[in-house]
C-alpha positions in Angstrom: 16.8 2.5 -6.5 19.2 0.2 -8.7 18.5 -1.3 -11.4 19.6 -5.3 -9.9 20.6 -5.9 -14.2 22.4 -4.0 -15.5 25.9 -4.3 -16.6 27.2 -2.2 -14.1 25.2 -3.7 -11.4 26.7 -7.2 -13.2 30.4 -6.0 -13.4 30.4 -4.9 -9.7 29.0 -8.4 -8.5 32.0 -10.1 -10.6 34.0 -7.9 -9.1 33.6 -8.6 -5.6 33.0 -12.2 -6.3 36.7 -12.4 -8.0 38.3 -9.7 -5.3 38.5 -10.2 -2.0 39.3 -6.4 -1.3 36.8 -5.5 -3.6 34.2 -6.7 -1.1 36.0 -6.2 2.3 35.4 -2.0 1.2 31.8 -2.7 -0.1 31.1 -3.9 2.9 32.9 -1.3 4.9 33.2 1.7 2.7 31.4 4.5 2.9 31.6 7.6 4.6 30.3 6.4 8.0 30.2 3.3 8.3 34.3 2.9 9.3 33.6 5.9 11.7 31.5 3.6 13.3 33.2 0.0 13.4 36.5 1.9 14.9 34.0 2.8 17.4 32.5 -0.2 18.2 36.3 -1.7 18.6 35.7 -0.3 21.7 33.0 -1.4 23.3 29.0 -1.2 23.2 28.0 2.1 22.5 24.4 3.4 23.1 22.9 4.6 20.3 22.0 8.1 21.3 26.7 8.0 22.6 27.6 7.3 18.7 24.7 9.8 17.8 26.9 12.2 19.9 30.4 11.7 19.0 30.4 11.0 15.2 29.8 14.6 14.3 27.9 15.6 11.2 26.1 12.4 11.2 22.0 12.7 10.7 19.9 10.1 12.5 18.5 8.4 9.6 22.0 8.3 8.0 23.3 6.4 11.4 20.0 4.3 11.7 20.7 3.3 8.0 24.7 2.5 8.5 24.5 1.0 11.6 21.4 -1.7 9.4 23.8 -2.1 7.1 26.0 -3.3 9.0 23.9 -5.8 11.1 22.8 -7.1 7.7 26.0 -7.8 7.0 26.8 -9.7 10.5 29.2 -7.6 11.5 27.4 -5.3 14.2 25.0 -6.5 16.9 21.9 -4.9 18.1 20.8 -5.3 21.8 17.2 -4.6 22.6 16.8 -4.1 26.4 13.2 -3.7 27.9 13.6 -1.0 29.4 11.7 2.5 29.9 13.0 4.5 28.5 14.0 1.9 25.5 17.3 1.4 26.0 19.9 -0.1 22.5 23.2 -0.7 22.1 25.4 -1.9 19.1 28.4 -4.1 19.5 30.6 -5.7 17.1 29.9 -9.6 16.8 32.5 -11.7 16.3 33.0 -11.8 12.9 33.2 -7.9 13.7 35.6 -7.8 15.6 37.6 -10.5 13.4 38.1 -7.0 11.3 40.3 -5.4 13.8 44.2 -5.8 12.7 42.9 -4.9 8.8 41.0 -1.7 10.6 43.9 -0.4 12.5 45.8 -1.0 9.5 44.0 1.0 7.4 43.5 3.2 10.9 47.1 3.3 10.3 47.2 3.6 7.0 45.3 6.4 6.8 46.5 9.0 9.9 50.2 8.7 7.5 48.8 9.6 3.8 47.3 12.0 5.2 50.2 13.6 6.9 52.3 13.2 3.9 49.5 15.2 1.9 49.5 18.1 4.4 53.3 18.2 4.6 53.8 18.3 0.9 50.6 20.3 0.4 52.0 23.2 2.7 55.9 22.6 1.0 53.8 24.0 -2.2 51.9 26.5 -0.6 55.6 27.8 0.6 56.9 27.3 -2.8 54.1 29.2 -4.5 54.7 32.0 -1.6 58.2 32.6 -2.0 57.9 32.4 -5.5 55.0 35.3 -5.7 58.2 37.1 -2.9 60.2 37.2 -5.5 57.6 38.2 -7.4 56.3 41.4 -5.4 59.9 41.9 -4.4 61.9 42.0 -8.3 58.8 44.3 -9.5 59.7 46.7 -6.1 63.5 46.8 -7.1 64.8 49.8 -10.2 
């Protein structure tokens, strides 16, 4: 449980109040929310389907993240009076308004990931070449 009157909490609230980016990231940030939002950009999804298509998320965490997104007005929970019960989630108008931002973040993320992969592969190749030179140098008389 967070202390609501701590210096850290006060600083966090101040930053969120003066920086739109910080506020937006505090609402959509975390490990699972971006994935949930991205999936819901494509339309309504049943709870069970969300659970199946998000690898590694626990049931508890999915429920928690969906509730937070619902509380923030980004996701709508639809319960159908059926047996067995059926629950679907969809983005609200406010959630849908984030589509351009989420798509831009996704594009930047793919670019950055690819760039880092390339740099990492180049560094690994350089290290391998140095080791090979060292081994070959040790073999020559």
